[in-house]
Residue, then its C-alpha position, 0 to 999 in steps of 0.5 A: x532138809x528132806x521131809x515126807x510132809x511136803x508131798x502130803x501137802x499136795x496129796x491130802x487135799x487132792x485125795x480128799x477131793x477124790x473121796x468127796x463124791x462118795x459122800x452125802x450132801x450133808x457130810x461133804x462140807x464137814x469133810x472138806x473143812x476137816x481136810x483143809x484144816x489138816x492141810x493148813x496144819x501141814x503148811x504151818x509145820x513146813x513154814x516152821x521148818x524154814x527157820x532151819x533150812x529150805x525143805x526139799x523132796x525128790x519124788x521117787x528118789x531121783x535127785x534134781x535136776x534129773x527127777x521131779x523135785x518139790x521144794x518149800x521155800x519162802x514163796x511157798x509159804x503162800x500155802x498157809x493163806x491158801x489153806x486158811x482161806x479155802x477152809x473158811x470159805x467152806x463153812x461160810x458157803x454152807x449157810x448161804x446154800x451156795x452150790x459149792x457145798x454140794x459134794x461136787x462143789x467141795x471136791x472142786x475146791x479141794x482139788x483146786x486147793x491141791x493144785x495151788x499147793x502143788x504149784x507153789x512147791x513145784x521146783x521144775x517147770x513141767x510140774x509147775x505147768x501140770x499143777x497150773x492146769x489142775x488149779x485152772x480147771x478147778x477154777x473154771x468149774x467153780x465159776x460154772x457152777x454158779x446159779x447167777x445169770x451169765x455165769x456160764x458165759x463168764x466161765x466159758x470166757x475164763x476157759x478160753x483165755x485161760x487156755x490161751x495162757x496155758x498154751x503160751x506157757x507150755x510153748x515157752x517151757x519147751x523153748x526153755x528146755x531147748x535152750x538149757x536142756x533142763x526143766x529144774x528151775x534152779x538148773x535152768x537159771x544157771x544154764x540160761x544163755x546171756x541173750x538172744x531172741x530165743x531167750x527173750x521169746x521164752x521169758x516173754x512167753x512165760x511172762x505173758x501167760x502168767x500175766x494173763x492168768x493174773x488178770x493184768x490190764x488189758x488182759x483182765x477182761x475175763x476177771x470181772x464177770x467171772x469173779x462177780x458171778x461166782x458164788x461169794x465163797x468162790x469169789x474169795x478163793x478166786x480173787x484172794x488166791x487163784x489170780x496170785x498164782x500168775x504172780x507166783x509164776x512170774x516170781x519163778x520165771x528165770x531172767x525176769x530182770x530182762x523185762x523190768x521196764x515192761x513190767x513197771x509200765x504194765x503194772x502202773x497201767x493196771x494199777x490205775x485202770x483197775x482203780x478207775x474201773x472200780x470207781x464207776x461200778x454200782x455192783x459191790x462184787x464187780x467193784x471188788x473184782x476191779x480193785x483186784x486188777x488194780x492191786x495185781x498191777x501194784x504187785x507187777x510194778x513191785x516186781x520191777x522195783x522191790x521184789x520183797x515188797x511185791x511178795x509181801x503184798x500178794x500174801x497180805x492181799x490174799x487175806x484182805x480180799x478174801x475178807x472183803x468178798x465174804x463180807x460182800x456175800x453176807x450183805x447179798x445173802x441177807x438182802x436177797x439180791x445185789x441191791x444192798x442199800x441200807x443192809x449195813x444198818x442191821x448188820x453192824x458187825x459185817x459192816x465193821x469187818x468190811x470197813x476194816x478190810x477196805x482200810x487194809x486194801x487201801x493200805x492205811x497203817x497199821x494194816x497188812x495192806x500198808x507194809x507191801x505197798x509202802x515197800x514198793x513206793x520206797x523201791x520206786x523212789x530209790x530207783x529214781x522212778x518217783x512218778x510211779x510212786x505218785x501213781x501208786x498213791x493216786x491209785x490208793x486214793x481212788x480205791x479209798x473213794x471206792x470203798x468209802x462209797x460202798x460203806x455209805x451205801x450199806x450203812x447210810x442209804x435208806x433200805x427198801x421197805x421190804x427189807x426192814x426185817x434184815x438181821x445180822x449175818x449168822x455166826x457161821x458166816x461172821x466167824x470167817x469174815x472176822x478171822x480174816x479181817x483180824x488177820x488183815x490188821x495183824x499181819x500189818x502190826x508184825x509188818x517189819x518181822x514179816x517182811x524180814x522173813x519174806x525177804x531172807 
């Protein structure tokens, strides 16, 4: 099926971002929100079309594999949480006066959203790489514009490691072209040689680059500082969306079955290391950042034992982690600092939403975090890798301790004397948090049909 709405999915946010700097600071957030809602509408429309057939668009009329092809398939439905989380992050940031609500900040969010949209619909490796760079450069800018101490250094470290990943990916794409004479993903998959060192170098290089982009242990060192120092709305976009692009890149990599044994061990190491690092953090946003490393490890492990479960989990985790970072941002905003002890006493709604997000992140049924995690556990058992199934459950227990600890900190610890007047977060911040928290449960309630749709 061919539709002109497919290039519009990419063009709308990028064109909207280009126009933002011409506006005043007062109107920039409203414009950004409107553009992202329009993008969400297009993403939902294209998702609806998948019931009939995969959507494809040949740019310039040149048919694949010779021309540039945009393709909307099941994996491309990640466009829906991309647009939703970005749309909710903008009004949230408006009230907290975060720097991302300046015209330049809104422009970076819109262009980054367009880059992610292009990445999930790209059907050839060169287009995939171009949009990877668009979203990566936007992400560096999102971190750099933070007013937190150390944000500049965190953004620079992110830039350096992201650049290394990009170079490795580009070289691997060039090697794939040398081996197959094509860049179209479907065509490359059919032309891959049966084996040989060049093939393993190409696939291994793509995997290494995408794993670095996804912040898998021990390639995660850029993530905690970048996500913790970024504005809270940006942290939601980074942890909820941008790191998942590395996983989507892995899912697009041909011949990934050659690396299953490596992926299962790397994923298990990241799962446990991220959980253990999260357990010793005193800062809420750093704990959430390390829990992302753990969940990315779970997904990488899942790629080797249950691909559908891994895909389900990245879609669900995008919603869950965004809700948690926005709730953390509300606590910090009301407390006026990173010391959030006792803040939850006067913010029961935010605390409740954070608790729901934490339950979903742990993977307790019937929340969304349970569906993909359970599928991966079953996949490990069916593959005879029961030890890895035990590691997944152990990681969940450690993360449960992490979230329970911070619920106790915000809800039961005595608050400082100068914070007695703290009140609940305003409605413009609560609505995004509650929408995402509700979806964290909703996608779990429809877990069976959702998993069947993703796996078709």
